[in-house]
C-alpha positions in Angstrom: 88.4 132.5 186.9 87.4 134.8 189.7 89.5 135.0 192.9 86.8 133.3 194.9 86.5 130.3 192.5 88.8 127.7 191.0 92.2 129.0 189.9 93.0 128.0 186.3 96.7 128.5 185.4 98.3 128.1 182.0 102.0 127.5 181.4 104.7 125.5 179.7 107.0 122.7 180.5 110.7 123.7 180.8 112.7 126.7 179.6 116.2 125.5 178.7 115.8 123.7 175.3 118.3 125.0 172.8 115.6 125.1 170.0 113.7 127.7 172.1 116.7 130.1 172.0 115.4 132.3 169.2 112.0 132.7 171.0 113.1 134.7 174.1 112.5 138.4 174.2 116.3 139.0 174.3 119.2 137.0 172.9 121.0 135.0 175.6 118.2 135.9 178.1 119.4 134.9 181.6 116.0 135.7 183.1 114.1 133.0 181.3 112.2 131.5 184.3 111.4 135.0 185.5 110.1 136.0 182.1 107.8 132.9 182.0 106.6 133.7 185.5 105.8 137.3 184.3 103.7 135.8 181.5 102.1 132.6 182.7 100.5 131.1 185.8 102.6 128.0 186.0 105.8 126.3 184.7 106.7 122.6 184.8 110.2 121.4 185.7 110.8 117.9 184.1 114.5 117.7 184.9 113.7 116.7 188.5 112.3 113.4 187.1 115.9 112.3 186.4 117.6 113.6 189.5 116.9 115.2 192.9 117.6 118.9 192.4 120.3 120.6 194.4 119.0 122.9 197.2 120.9 125.8 195.6 119.2 125.1 192.3 115.7 125.3 193.8 116.7 128.4 195.7 117.7 130.0 192.4 114.3 129.0 190.9 112.6 130.6 193.9 114.6 133.8 193.4 113.8 133.9 189.7 110.1 133.6 190.5 110.4 136.4 193.0 111.7 138.7 190.2 108.3 138.4 188.6 106.4 139.8 191.5 104.2 142.7 190.8 100.8 143.6 189.2 99.9 142.2 185.8 100.4 144.5 182.9 98.6 144.8 179.6 100.9 142.2 177.9 99.5 139.5 180.3 95.9 140.4 179.6 95.3 141.1 183.3 93.7 137.8 183.9 96.4 135.4 185.2 96.5 134.4 188.9 99.6 135.5 190.9 102.0 134.3 191.8 103.3 131.9 189.2 103.9 128.4 190.6 106.1 125.5 189.6 105.1 121.9 189.0 108.0 119.5 189.7 108.2 115.9 188.6 108.9 113.4 191.3 112.4 111.8 190.8 112.2 108.4 189.3 114.4 106.9 192.1 111.5 107.7 194.5 109.0 105.9 192.3 110.8 102.8 191.3 111.4 101.2 194.7 108.6 99.4 196.6 109.1 102.1 199.2 111.0 105.4 198.8 114.4 105.5 200.6 114.1 107.8 203.6 117.4 109.5 202.9 116.4 110.3 199.3 113.0 111.6 200.5 114.6 113.9 203.0 117.1 115.2 200.4 114.2 115.9 198.0 111.8 117.4 200.5 114.6 119.6 202.0 115.4 121.0 198.5 111.8 121.9 198.0 111.5 124.0 201.2 112.2 127.4 199.6 109.4 126.9 197.1 107.0 125.5 199.7 107.7 128.3 202.1 107.0 131.0 199.5 103.9 129.1 198.2 105.5 128.7 194.8 105.2 124.9 194.6 102.0 124.2 192.7 102.3 120.4 192.6 104.6 117.4 192.5 103.8 115.2 189.5 104.6 111.4 189.5 104.6 110.0 186.0 104.4 106.2 185.3 104.6 104.5 182.0 102.1 102.1 180.3 103.6 99.1 182.2 102.2 100.4 185.5 98.8 98.7 185.9 96.3 99.2 188.6 96.5 96.5 191.3 96.7 96.1 195.1 100.5 96.2 195.2 100.6 99.3 192.9 98.1 101.1 195.2 100.1 100.2 198.2 103.2 101.5 196.5 101.5 104.8 195.6 100.3 105.0 199.2 103.8 104.8 200.5 105.0 107.5 198.1 102.1 109.7 199.1 102.9 109.3 202.8 106.5 110.2 202.2 105.5 113.4 200.3 102.3 114.2 202.2 103.4 117.8 202.9 103.0 118.7 199.2 100.1 118.7 196.6 100.4 115.5 194.6 99.4 114.7 191.1 99.7 111.3 189.3 100.0 110.7 185.5 99.5 107.1 184.3 99.2 105.7 180.8 97.4 102.3 181.3 93.5 102.4 181.1 93.1 100.2 184.2 93.6 103.4 186.3 90.5 105.0 184.9 88.2 102.3 186.2 85.9 103.4 189.1 87.6 101.2 191.7 91.0 102.6 190.7 89.7 106.2 191.0 88.3 105.4 194.4 91.7 103.9 195.5 93.5 107.1 194.5 91.0 109.2 196.4 91.8 107.2 199.5 95.6 107.7 199.4 95.8 111.3 198.4 96.6 111.4 194.7 95.0 113.8 192.2 94.8 112.0 188.9 96.1 114.1 186.0 94.6 114.4 182.5 97.0 114.0 179.6 96.3 114.8 176.0 98.5 112.8 173.6 98.5 110.7 170.5 95.5 108.5 170.2 96.2 104.8 170.4 94.9 101.6 171.8 94.9 102.9 175.4 91.8 105.0 174.6 92.4 107.7 177.3 89.1 109.3 178.4 88.6 112.9 177.6 87.8 113.5 181.2 87.6 111.4 184.4 86.1 112.2 187.8 88.5 114.1 190.1 90.3 112.1 192.8 91.7 115.1 194.7 91.7 118.9 194.9 94.2 119.4 192.1 93.5 119.3 188.4 96.4 118.9 185.9 95.9 118.9 182.1 99.2 118.2 180.4 99.3 118.6 176.6 102.0 116.1 175.6 101.3 116.5 171.8 99.6 114.5 169.2 102.5 113.8 166.9 102.2 110.6 164.9 104.7 108.2 163.5 106.1 104.8 164.6 107.0 104.3 168.2 110.8 104.6 168.9 111.9 101.5 170.9 114.0 103.8 173.1 110.8 105.6 174.1 108.4 102.7 174.0 108.8 102.1 177.8 107.5 105.6 178.4 104.4 105.0 176.4 105.3 107.7 173.9 105.2 108.0 170.2 108.6 108.8 168.6 107.6 112.4 167.9 104.6 112.8 170.1 105.9 116.2 171.4 106.7 117.4 167.9 103.2 118.8 167.3 101.5 122.1 167.4 97.8 122.0 168.4 95.7 123.7 165.7 93.0 126.3 166.7 90.1 123.8 166.7 91.9 121.5 169.1 92.8 124.4 171.4 89.2 125.5 171.6 88.3 121.9 172.7 91.2 121.8 175.2 90.1 125.1 176.6 86.6 123.7 177.2 88.1 120.6 178.8 90.3 122.8 181.1 87.3 124.9 182.2 85.3 121.7 182.9 88.1 120.3 185.0 88.6 123.5 186.8 84.9 123.6 187.9 85.5 120.4 189.9 88.8 121.2 191.6 90.4 123.9 193.7 93.3 124.5 191.3 93.8 123.5 187.7 97.2 123.6 185.9 97.2 123.5 182.1 100.7 122.8 180.8 101.8 122.8 177.2 104.5 120.0 177.0 104.7 119.6 173.2 108.1 121.1 173.6 109.8 120.4 170.2 110.7 123.6 168.2 109.0 125.9 170.7 105.5 124.8 169.8 104.6 124.6 173.5 105.2 128.3 173.9 103.0 129.1 170.9 100.2 126.9 172.2 100.5 128.3 175.7 100.1 131.9 174.5 97.0 130.8 172.6 95.5 129.0 175.5 96.2 131.9 177.8 94.2 134.1 175.3 91.3 131.6 175.0 91.1 131.0 178.8 91.0 134.7 179.8 88.2 135.4 182.3 87.5 138.6 180.5 88.1 138.4 176.7 90.9 140.8 175.8 93.9 141.0 173.5 96.9 139.0 175.0 99.8 139.2 172.4 102.7 136.8 172.4 106.3 137.9 172.8 107.5 139.5 169.6 110.0 136.8 168.9 107.4 134.1 169.4 105.0 135.9 167.0 107.8 136.3 164.5 108.4 132.5 164.6 104.6 131.7 164.5 103.1 134.6 162.4 99.5 133.3 162.9 99.8 134.4 166.6 99.0 137.9 165.3 95.4 137.0 166.1 96.2 137.3 169.8 96.3 141.0 169.3 92.6 141.0 169.1 90.0 139.8 171.6 89.2 136.1 171.5 85.9 134.8 170.1 83.3 134.6 172.9 
């Protein structure tokens, strides 16, 4: 994407999983977030879904991102927007109540200030499970959350098809939520490949298409047991790159996040998407350790197909 047009950023979800340990450029790498920021345009933080982060933790993230400042090198392909931004998930405790508790809102928003001040906060993502249906009370609830977090760009991920109806999309436009796209295992919910934008932000989250029976412990999240244990094949990535470009044409910023985190598959797919989505086709190799784990990534050393 050109500087004057929509900004399309590719990244991954998280950086602390033990099964990713062999994939970092150096063993015991303490600069993991900085290394992701040197390589990708965005990184998602899902741990904030479970607890409000400590202010010192967010400050440390901000400092790690600052370590990645500087011009892009040949390894990045010279096509990624700078600086790298974070997408943070909204804590569940702010989503579950009919209205967010003012004290918890202040604690959360205060912790975010270092990221917001340095323009490193790409979005806050609120995720709801399949039991969250569109209705007047749900819209009012989302409106109260949006009002509490109005200083930040807001994205919403839902799993029930009632939210993709025209009246639901109109309601989200009226209260300040950008409805995210999610690619996941096909099921009865029949998610649309695309929907009309409801705000200035586009999010395409690749949750994985792993099959298998639903684990009762994960059923309330609307997830298959191994949905995230999946590597997108080349044909699917080409289709997802096309979807990402189509979404980006309709919004100001589009974040494309590989969240199929099991066994480092998100890293492999993020490197492939970065290569496919380059504004100017060029080689964009993966880290050596990632290429060693996924030998077919050797193709990234060549220019992508036009």
